[in-house]
C-alpha positions, 0 to 999 in steps of 0.5 A, a space after each residue: 730103551 728100558 729104564 734102568 732100576 735098582 732093587 732093594 730088599 730088606 726081608 727074606 720074604 715079601 709082604 706081610 703074613 706067615 713066613 712060609 707064604 712071604 718067603 714063597 712070595 720073595 722066591 717067586 719075586 726073584 725068580 720072575 725078576 731073573 726071567 725078565 729081559 731088563 735085569 736091574 742094575 743092582 740088587 741091594 740086600 740088607 737086613 735079613 735079606 743078606 741071607 738070600 745070597 747065602 749058602 742054603 737060600 733057594 734064591 741063589 741060582 735066580 740072583 746068579 743068573 742076574 749077576 751073569 747078566 750084568 746085575 751087581 748083587 751086593 749085601 750089606 756088610 754091617 749086616 752080614 757081620 750082624 747075622 754071621 754069614 760073611 763066610 756063606 755068601 754064595 752070589 755078589 759081593 758084600 759092600 759098604 754103606 757108602 757104596 749103598 748110599 751112592 747107588 740109592 742117591 744115583 738111581 733112576 728108579 728103586 723097587 722095594 717089594 
């Protein structure tokens, strides 16, 4: 049996380097994750990563695939307000810091690329 895991994303890009490169890496990461047999239990988006769930993001379809397979895609409410994107969220739901803390403290494994 596969271990359950949660994914935490803080940025729209992955790693360090020029923005087009890091954003392409994140897109590839989410696409690969969407094609894994064992989908994450949660994907927590905070900071600028909340933009990954918004209209216009190249990762919406991959996030929807995972959501359809049971992954809870959660965007930080404080962050969606800060970036003024609450009305542009296309996948998942907005969450509270309490739920984020509960998920992180109860997680078997946290992946943060």
